[in-house]
N, C-alpha and C positions, 0 to 999 in steps of 0.2 A: 692558902692551901685551896688542893683541887676537888674536885666536888668525887663522892662515892655514889655507885651507880650500882641499885638495886635489880637484877633479874629475874622474874616468875615464868617459870617455864621453859624448863631447858631440854624441848625436842625437837625434831629434825628440823623446824625453825627458827627455833630461840636462839642454839648453840650460831648457827650464823653469826648473830650479834655479838655474843661475847667477846670475840677476838678485836671487833670493830671499837669496843664502848672501852675495853682493856688498851686499845692503841692508843686512843685517843689521850691528846697532851695535856689537857686540864683535866682528863679522870685519873685522879689516884690510887682509888680502890674498886673494885667489883665485888659484889655481892652474888652470890646466886642461889635460888630457891626453887623444889619442886617436891610436889610428892611424892614421886619416886628421886629419895634422897641420894642414893648411888648414882642413880644419871646425873645429879649435880656436881656429885665429888668428882666422878667420873671424869667431865667437863673440868672444872676446877685444876684437876692437876695440869691442865696443858698451858696454865695464864698464870704467870708469877703476881700478876694483880687481884686474883682474886683472893681473896683474905677471908671470907665467910661463906658456909653453906647452910640452909635451913632448908626443915620441912615444910614449907605453908608459906602465903604470903599472909597468914596473921602471924609469924616470927619476926618478917621481913619490915613489916609495917612498925612492929617494936622495935627494929633498932636505930641506930643513926645513918642510916644511909639518908642522901639527900633527895636522891629521886629514884622511881621504881617504872621498869619497861617488863611491860606485861606481854606475854609470847603466850596463852595460857589458852585454852578452849574459846572458840567466836560467839557464843551466847554468852560468857560470864563476864567481858570487859566492862561493862557499863557499873555494873554495882565492884568489882574489883577497882576500876580507877576513881570511884567516888569513896571505898574507903582508902583508899592510900592519898587522896586529895584530903582526908577532914583525919589524918594521918600525920598531914604537914608535907607529905611528899609531892615532888613534881610527880609529872606522870606520861610516860609515854607507854601509848595503846598499838598495839597488833589491833588488822581492823578485822572487822565492822566496830564503831564504837558504843553500839549497843542495837537493840533490834525489837526497840518498841520504842511509840512517839513518847513516852510516860520517862524511860530510861533516858532517853536524848533529853528531854527538860530538866529532869534532874541533874545530870551531867554539868548541861551548862551551865545551871544556877549554882552549883557546887565552884565549879571553875569560877566563877563571877564573885560569888563570897568569899573562896579562900583566898581569890590574887596569885593563884602559884600557875603553872606552866605546866598547857594540856596538849601534848599531839599525837594527830592519830598519823599512824605509820603509813600511812598512802603511798606506795611505791608507783603509781601510773602518774602524779604530779611533778615526778621528776623524768619520765621517761622522756626522749627524745623527741619524741611524736609532740607532744603535749609541750613541750618546754621550747619547741620551735613554733610554734602555732600561737600560744602567747605571746612571746615574743614579737610576732607579726599584727597578731591582732590587736596588741597597746599600740604598735605602730600605727593605727590606723590601716591597715594593708589588706584586710578581710572585707571593708565597709562594716554594714550593719548585717550582724547573726541571723543567718536567715532558719540554719539544718544544722543538726549535729548527729554523730552516731558514737555510741561507746559499745562494743561488745566483748566481754568474757567468755571463751568459748574455752570448759572446762572438762572434758569427759574423764566420769566417774574411775575409769583405772587408772587415771592417776592419782586418785583419793583413795582408793581401797586401804594403801599400805598408812597414810598419815592416823585416817579413822581408826583401824587397828591398833596403830603402835599406841595412839591416847584413852581408845574406847573403852578397851577392855571386850570383855563375852557380849557386852551391851550395845558393840561398836555400830550397828544396824539401826539403830532405833537415832543415833544423832547424826549418821550419814547422808540421813534425808531435810537435811539443814536445807530448809527453802532458799534456791538461786538467789530472789530478789533481795532476801535479808543481808548478800555478801555483795553489795551494789556498787560499791567505791572506786572499782579499780575503771568499771565501764562510766558511772555518772563524771567522773573524774577527768575523763578523756575529753565531756563538754563541759563543765562549770572549769575546771583547772585551767581553760582555757578565755573564758568569757568571766567567769566571776561571777554570773548571777545568780539565779535563781530557778527552781523547777515549779512551778503552782499548780497545775491540774496533772493526771493521770490513768489512763486506761492502761489495762494489762491481760493479755491473755495467758492463760498457763497450758502446758503440754503434758496432757494425764500419765506417767510413763504407767508400762509394762512388762521390765526388762525382770528375767527369770530371777537375776540375785534378790529382788523383792525389797529393795533399801526404800523405794517411794512409796511402801504399803500403808496408805494413811490410817490404819488401824496399827501398824505399829513403829511407826514416825512418834517422836516424840512432839513434834507440832501438829500432826494429824495431818501432814503434807503429803500430797500424791502426785506435786509439779517438780518433774527433772530439768525440763524447762522454759523460761519465761520472757513474752517479747510484751516492751510498755513503748507508749507513745505520751511524751511530756508535750506539754507549753509550757514555754519556758516565759521568764516576767521580761523579756526583753523584744519580746513579740513574735520570737522563733519556735520551732519548734522539735524534739529528739528524738530519736530510736534508740531505745538501750535493749539489748542482749542478754542476761543471764542463761547458759546454757550450761548442763551436766551428763546431755546425754545427746552425744553427736560428733557425728567423723570430720572434724573440720580443728582448724587452730586456736589459738591461743585468744590474744589481745589484738583490736582493730581498732582505728579513727577512722572517722571523716567531720572536718567542718569547714561548711561553706557559709558564702558572707554574699555579700552585694556585686561583691567586687573581686572577689580571690577565691578559692578554696584548697584544701588540704586534702586528700583521699587517700589512703589507706585499706586498699583491699588484699590483692592476693601476698600470702605470707611473704614478704621480703619483699612490699613492692610498697612505695610512696610519690606522689606525685603533687606537685604545687601548681597550681596551674592560676590564670588571672586575666583580665583585658587590657591589655598595653593599650593608654589613651583614655584609660576611661574619665578622670577626672579634666581632661581638659575636653571632652565631650560633651561631657554633662553640666559644665560650669557653665555652658553659653546654651540656651532651648533653640539660638539660631543654628548652632554647627549640626541640629539634628534633623534628616530628611523626614519629613511626618511619613513618607511613602513606607515606612517600616525598615529605612538603613541607617545607622549611625558612621557618622564621616569620622575616619582616621581609629576606631576601636577595635583590632582585635585579640583574637584568645593567645596567649602562651604558653608554654607550660615548659616544667622542669622535672628533668628524673631526682626525686632525694631519696631512692633509693640506699644509701650508698649511709644513711644515716642511721639505719638499721643492722648496722655493723659492728660489733660490740667488741672490738680487736683491744679496742686500748687507746690511752696518746702517752706517746714517749714526751715526756718533758722535756722542751726547749725554752733558749732565753723569752720565746716570746709570750709561752702558757704558763708560764711557771709562776706566776705571783707574785708572794714574797719568798717561795720557795729556797735550800742556799744552792750554792753553786753544785755541791755533790750530787742533788738528785739528776740534774742533768745526763737525758740519755737513759734514763730511768723510767717505766712504767705505771702509769694510773692502770690499773686493770679495770676491764669490764664496761668502760663508757666508751661511750660515741664523740664522733668530734663536734656537737651542739654542746655538750656539757662543761660546761666552767671551772676544771680540773684546777683554777689557780685560787681557788677558795675551801679546797679542800687542802689538812694538813698534811705535810710529808712525811706523817708515820702509818701513812693509810698509803703511801705508795709501795706498788707488791703485792698487796691485800684482796683477797679474793671479795669480790663484786657482783652483787644477784639486781634479779628483776631489773635490768633492760638499765644497770648502771645507777640503780638506784640509793642501794643499803649505805654507800658512804657516804652519804648525801643525807641522808634522813638519820644517821648518826650526828654530824655536825650540825644539822640546824636545830637539834633538840638540844645539842650542849650549847651552842651560840645562843638560843633562846632563854634558859637557863642565866647562864653569865651575863649575859647582856639586858637583859629584865624587855627582852622583844619579843612579836610573835610569830611563832614561827608558822611558815603556810599554811599547813594543814590545823591551823586552831580550831578551838572548837567549835568553834560558828561555822567553821568551814566544813569539818568533819558530821557537823549538822546538815550541813546540805547536802554533804555527798551522801548521806544516811537514810534522812528522810525520805526519799524520793523514792528508795525501795521497797521501804518498810508499810508506805502507804499502795504501791502497783502491786505488791505481793495481797494485800487487802483488795485490793480490784477484782485479781485473779480469781479470788477465792467468791466476788463474789459475779461472777460474768463479767468481766471486762467492763464493771460500770466504772463511769468518767466519777474520779471522787479529785477532793482539793488536797495539797500538801500545805502542811502549816509552815509557819516562819520563825525560825529562832533566834532571828538579828543577828546582827553585827558588832565588830569589835569594841568596847567604848572610845567615846572621843576621844582623842590624843592618841593611842594605844600604836606605838612604835614595832614598823615589820621590817620583817629579815628581808626580804625580798617586799621591794615597793609596789611592783606587779600584782601582790597576790590581793589589795585592798577591796573586799568583798562591795557588791553595788546590790542597792536595796531594789 
């Protein structure tokens, strides 16, 4: 018998995942839960596999579902994940995993104690930029990690509607959610490549004065006055990283830079990406006699390749070369919303032609969660990696409150010895 997946929070984001969970061949039934129960009932009418509708997470936890996917308010995720885990349910959580270090600690301990699957729905892990860099880093093409950038530039104009949709009359109190408490998209641009961790941070905050008054510290539920935050991190592998979380900005959304001793990936202007490397580096440095000590290096030249086409998400047409185990009748059809970097062969055929969001990540998120449960392997965005993605922002926000004071970031550990991974490249480094 297949899985029963419960989905809590059928808002503007969560409803996009109902179709994917319902389409997965290893999922037999889907339950929906929302405090606005009519919203869940309306969505349920669109899917034959949705067999139950509930008005609360409490009811969903008491049901016979195997797993619960949380698409609720971002500051509620940790408590709700712990509740679901203690009810014996595997958990998929939208980002962030937690908003305090104590919440992160409790979440990690609960996953360890229960032995259940926890997966953070971090989309940046599956971005083609991150995927491409992760493979090349693992192959040694970057050399040692030197510096990384991750930035999530998303103006408040894009957030008004969802905050109003879920926040009611008091929506401005929660729309002031501190940017660095939502850090995982940006941090994953760095750690989703290296799998190291961030150890120290100094963070500056931009004091907001917009007429909408959202970041009025007297109105904010978090006493937050920063709409933009910029943090400089030290990483455990000897490098450094700059992370931007901006909510009042006339710029694009996500950008990534990874620089090593031998090569670099740079994504700057929207739609632009370049891979550059030192041709002949290994040969030149293998022997000190190959170096002219007047400052020139023999046989080392800088080369570059335009990779902007990886940022096009027109999908992949299924061919005999990329179809994996998909049946013959799917040849010629299209996996929507993906880049040429994505490994579509590991997606189920039932996903062909279905919507796919956030740079082609949605279908991979659902696939990896279901695969983790059914194979007893860890998803890439497991709870230990989730802690590494969240803790830097939590400490960074505190740093900005203290005038950019340099602060240490705690380590929440690595998966238990012998844990099996869906993606072998996702093994965390200490």
